Structure formats: structure tokens, C-alpha cells
C-alpha positions, -999 to +999 in steps of 0.1 A: -675+018+429-642+039+423-646+072+404-617+082+382-609+116+372-630+125+342-615+149+317-641+165+295-631+166+259-628+201+245-651+206+214-635+225+186-655+252+168-671+242+135-654+252+102-680+276+088-695+296+117-666+292+141-692+284+169-690+258+197-727+254+198-730+246+161-702+221+165-721+205+193-752+204+172-733+185+144-720+160+170-756+154+183-770+150+149-742+126+139-751+089+136-727+061+135-697+084+134-707+099+100-696+134+109-695+146+073-731+136+067-742+154+099-722+186+088-738+185+054-774+183+070-768+210+095-752+234+070-780+227+045-805+238+071-784+269+079-779+277+042-817+276+037-822+300+065-795+323+049-814+320+015-845+332+032-828+364+043-824+354+080-794+351+101-789+314+109-767+319+139-792+344+154-822+320+149-801+291+162-792+309+195-828+321+198-840+285+195-815+274+222-827+302+244-864+292+240-857+254+245-832+255+274-849+248+307-842+269+339-851+241+363-852+203+361-859+176+386-834+151+401-845+120+421-833+119+456-838+089+480-847+097+516-861+072+540-871+046+515-889+071+494-878+086+462-885+124+459-882+145+426-862+176+438-861+206+415-826+220+408-813+248+387-797+237+354-760+245+348-752+265+316-735+236+298-764+212+307-789+238+294-772+237+260-770+199+260-806+195+268-818+221+244-798+207+215-808+171+223-844+181+224-842+199+191-825+170+174-849+144+188-880+166+179-866+169+144-861+132+141-896+125+154-911+147+126-931+130+099-914+120+067-944+129+046-939+166+045-900+167+047-877+150+023-844+152+043-833+155+079-819+189+071-854+201+062-867+186+095-840+203+115-847+236+097-884+233+105-876+225+141-851+253+146-875+279+132-904+266+153-881+267+184-871+303+176-907+312+174-913+295+208-935+267+194-928+230+184-921+197+202-888+208+218-904+239+234-933+215+247-906+193+262-890+222+280-925+232+293-932+198+306-898+198+325-905+232+339-940+221+350-927+190+367-902+211+386-928+236+396-951+209+409-923+194+429-910+226+445-923+215+478-893+192+479-867+219+471-856+217+507-841+183+501-812+197+479-778+187+489 
């Protein structure tokens, strides 16, 4: 199978906070190419944080730091058996995993207590910043899986 040269698209910073991470969050929230709807939801969550007297960018970066994993496992095939080999996570993959886990955890929240996705995202971001919530649990599971399979760390290549 031929592999072509893959050029990663550059993400431009968002309009309000001039942050690449916020722009990536908007892109991960976006469904069916409706970027303006995703922007409105993310900015609504950030505006609510600002109205509560907190710095939304500081909370957002704290949430990313608390959710991003240090190690993950990658399956390696050796002699007919598949081993889960723990590897360190690159910086861009850490951000990708953290943002995806936060967005998925926000989507999985119950609709009974929240009226919009912006409110769900706000709750998940504040929980992640406090080091609790579903996204932090997902990180803990990934770290635990890497820890239990550290006996296979010599199979890195």
C-alpha cells in the first residue's frame, strides 16, 4: 500500500481568544460542517465562565492539562501474538486526545440537567479543571492500561 506525503493542514487561531487550542476545540465540537453553531456553543460556555468571574482560557488550559495522558498503549504484533506496548504521547496527540475526550464526555452528559450543549461543555470543562469528571476518568483508564502493560515496554520500535 503506497503512502503519499501527508501535509497537515494548519489550524488558524480563533477570532475571539486568538488561541489554536480553542480553534481545535471548535473544530471537534463541529457537527456536519456547521462551524458557526459550534463557535456559538463554545463561546457561550466561555462567556458563562467569564460571567462567573473566572478566566476561561486559564480554566480551559487547566482542563487540557488534567485530561491529557502521559502514556498510552499501541498494539504490536510479534510472533502471532499481539502485545499492548506503552508509549509516551506526543504533545499534539495529547491535545487531540484531551479535547476529544472532553467533547465526548460533554456529549454523553444527560439532557435532563442541561438545556444546551454549551452548558454540557461548560460543566465538563469545569469538572476537568477540578480533576474530576468523565474525561479525567478516561485518562486514568488509559494511564492504568499503560501501567499494567509496562512489562512489554521493551517491544518499542
